N, C-alpha and C positions, 0 to 999 in steps of 0.2 A: 810061187806064192809064198813059200817059206824062205826067208832070208836069214842065213846064220842059224842059231839055235832057238831064238826067242821072238823073232819078228815076222809078221805077216805083211805082205804087200797085196793090195786089192786092185787088180787090174781092171776089174768091171766097174769100179768107182761107185760103190753104194752111196746113195745120196740121202742127206737129211732133209726131207721135203717139208717138215713142219716140227714144231716144238710146242710144249706146254709147260708153264712154270707157275707155281703156287707158293704163297709165303703167308706168314702169320703177322701179328701186329708189330713185333720187334723189328721184323724184316721191312715192314711198311715204313718204319722210321729210319731205315738204313740209308746207304749211299746210292742204291740203284733201284728205287721203287718203281720207276717207270719201265723197268725191264721184266716185270712180272705181268702174267696174264690175269692172275686173280690174287687179291690180298685180302686176308681176313682180319677182322677187328678184335678177335679174341682166340685164345689158344684152344678153346674147347670145341669150337665149330658146331655148337649146339649138341654135341655128343656127350655120353656119360663117362667117357674115359679118354685120356690122351692118346691111347693107342688107336682108338676108334676114330679120333680126329686126324691121326696120321694116315690111317686107311683112306678116309675121305679125301684128303689132299692128293694121295696118289691117284685116286679115281678121277679126280678133277683134272690133273695134269694130263692123264691119258685122254680124257674126254675132249679136252682143249686141243691137244695135238691132232686128234682125228678130225675134229670140227674145222680146223684151219687148213686141212688138206682137201683134196678132191675125191677122196675115197670114202667108203662106208665101213663101219666097224667090222662087218663080216668078212671083209677083204684082208684084215690083219691076220696073219697065220700064227704069230707068236708074241708073247709078251715076256721080256727078260728083265727081271728087276730084283731088288732086294733092299734090306734095311739093317738096323742095328739090333732090333728087339729079338728076344728068344724065338727060335724057329721062324724067324721073319714073318710073323703072323699078320702085321698090318698089310704087307704087300701080298700075302697069300689070300687074305680076305678080300683085298681090292681085286685080285685076279679072279675070285669067284664072282664078284659083281660084274666085272668086265666080260666074263665068259669067253675068254680067249685062251688058246693052248698056252700053257705057262711053264717057264723055266725059272724057278726061284734060286737066287745065288746070294752068297755071302762073301764080301771082301772088305767088310767094314767100310771105311770112307772112301775106298777105292772102288766100290761097287759100280759107280756111274761109268767109269772108264772100262771096267770089265764087262759090263752089259753092253756098252756100245761096241767094243772090240768083237764080242760074240755075235751080235747082230750083223755087223759088217761082214764077219767071216761066213755066216750062214748064207747071206744074200749073195756075196761075191761067188760062192759055190753053187748057186742056183738051188739053195736049200729053202728059199722063201722069196716072195716078192715084197712083202711088207712086214716089218717087225717093230713093235714098240719097245723102246729101251728106256729104263728109268731107274731112279733111286729117290728115296725119301728119308726123313728123320724128324724127330720132335724133341724139342729141348727138354720138356718135362718128362717125357716117357724115357728118354735116354739117362736123364739124371736119376730117375727112380730105379732104373736097372743097374747102372754102372757106378753111381755114387750114392747120393742121399736124396730123398724127396725134397723138393724145393721148400716145403714148409719147415723143414729142419733148419734151414738158415746157416748151413755150414759154410765156413770160410774156405777160400781157395787161394793157392799161391799164384804169383804173377805168370807162371808158366802155363796155367790151365787155360783151356779154350771153351768157347760157347757154342754149343750144338745148335745148328740152324733148324728152325721150324719150317718145314716146306717139302715140296716135291718137284722134281724136274723130269721131263719125259721127252724123247726124240722119237719121231716116226722116220724109220730108216727104210728106203725103198730101192728096188732094183733099177728103176728109172724115175726121172722127174727133175724138177728144178730145185737147186739148193747147193749147198757146199758138199763136197765128196769126202768120205772117210777113205783115206788113201793107204794108211798102214796102221799097224798096231804092235806094240812091243809088250809082251807078257812078263811081268816082273818075277824075281826070285825072292824068297823070304830072306830078309836081312835082320839080324838080331845083334844090337849093339850092347846087350847086357843091361839095358835100362829097365828098372823095375817100377819106376814112378808113373802111375797112370795120369798124373797131373802134368806130365811133360811129354805128351804125345808128339808134339812138333819136333822136339829133340830126337825122340826115338825114331821118327819116320824119315828124318832128313837123309840118312845113308841109303835108304831104300829108294828114295827119289833119285838120288845121284846115281846109283847103280843102274837103274832103268834108263835114265837119260843117256849116260855114257854108252850103254849097250845099243840104244836106239840109233845114236849117231854112228857108231861103228858098223852095225849090221845094215843100216839103210845107205850108208856111204855118203852121208851129208855132214856138214858142220853146223854149229849153232846159228850161223848167219843165214841159213837156209830159211828159218822160221822168223816171222815178224814178232811172234810172242811165244814164249814157253810158259805155260800156265800150270803151276802146281795146284793140287786140291785144297789142302788145309794144313800147310806147314805152320802158318802163323809167323809172328815176328821171330820166335826163337828158331824154329826149323828153317825158315828161309835163310837166316843169317848163317846157321851151320852148314846148310847145303851149298850156299854160295862159296864159303871157305873151302869145302871139300871139292867142289867143281874147279876151283882155282888150282888146288893141289894136283888135281888130275889133268891139268892143262887144258881145260875147256873154257875158252874165252866168251863166256856169256855176259853180255852187258846187263847191269843192274836194272835198266829201264826196260830191258827185253824180258826180264824174269819176274813174273807177276804171280801172286798167290790169291786164289779165290777167297781164302779165309781172311785176307786183308782188303778184299774188294767189296764185300756184300754190306759191311756195316760202315757207319760214318765215325769220324773222330769224336771221341767223347762218350760213345756208347760203352757200357761196362763189360766189355767182352775179353778183358785181360789180354792174353797173347794173340787173340783172334778168333775166327770162327772154325767150326769143324762140323762133322756129320756128312753122311752120304749125299744129303740134299745140297750141301754147300757147293761142290764142284759142278753138280748137275744144273743147278739154278744159274749159277754165274756163267757157265759155259753155254748152255742153251738159251738163256735170256740175254745176258750182257754181251758176251763176245760174239755170238752169232749174229747179233743185231749190227755190230761193228763190221762183220764180214759182209752183211747184206748191204751196208752203206759203202763198202769198198774201202773201208779204213784198215782192214786186215785181209791178207790173201792166204797166209799160212800160219796155222795155229797148231801147236803140240800141247795137247792136254795130258797132264801127268797126275792122275788122281792117287792119292796116298792112303793107306789104311793101316791102322794099328789093331792087330789081330788078337788082342787079349780078351779075356772074359773076367766077370767078377770072381769066379772060382780061381783062375790062374793067378790073379793078383793076390787073393787071400793066401795062396800057397807059395807066394814069393817068387813065381816064375818071372823071367825076363820077358819083355814084350816083343814078339815077333812082328815084323812090319813088312808091308808089300807096296809096290807102286806099278801101276799099269799106265802105259802111254799110248795115246791115240792121235794120229795126225788128221787134221781136218783142213781142207784146201779148197779154194775157189779158182775159177780161171782155167783156161785151156792149157796152161803150163804145168798143171798138177801132175804128180807122178806117183 
């Protein structure tokens, strides 16, 4: 089950039997609106704070995933999820509403892959039959915590990214119909010495490359094994930097094979600068957009590499460099999955 130092393989093939994806009005005007289960027409969701709106989206994503399956909520043993807000309160409050045993996690924008990897690990080892794995974010809540309230109207550099408003959830099962989670590579912290919180893509690029390289080596496959290698939220800057680093390390990944969720969710012309970010970014695009392509037979093997920038407002104020992480999870369909 453990391959090398960082990679798990899942011989029992935990299965994603259903998913739930929720977005806000900006996402509704993006490039993949048909891949959402629920889209809201305002960022408040009739709540009195953005954090409560985020909580509601996470609840909705979980409820949709359960409703689309053939099981009842009481059959779900664990809920593994997280977000960006202090003490991950939107997720914790959602867990209170769901009333499911809860493991709250934080890996910034890599939370979606971390939660899916842990869910697959537990199920593969007979630790559960059903687990909800999710992640969420809210643009206005993240701006308020990490930068400035949107009312401030602060200018941003071209390297900055737009935090996705939404939530994505996968229901992972011991048995059932759907694509299998076949392996996961847990990343190491990579610190490139970048201190600019408006250049997260550049900061996270090396972490993505480190995890991708480790995954191929420890699983003993090459890039051609996957139809798509999907990064979480590197954006334009991080994608270009990571492609250069991959070439330097002799990994022949084709540009059309290497896709970023942060460049997929929004359409050309939306003012997102370098692209999208946020824990919901990779969760929504993977569980909504790419898993639908797998269902249609357009993709058989997908490597999801969610990236996270693990800084805080305090660490930025103290001038610390940004530590970054990337976790990779392989999702496969068909009898030839390994």
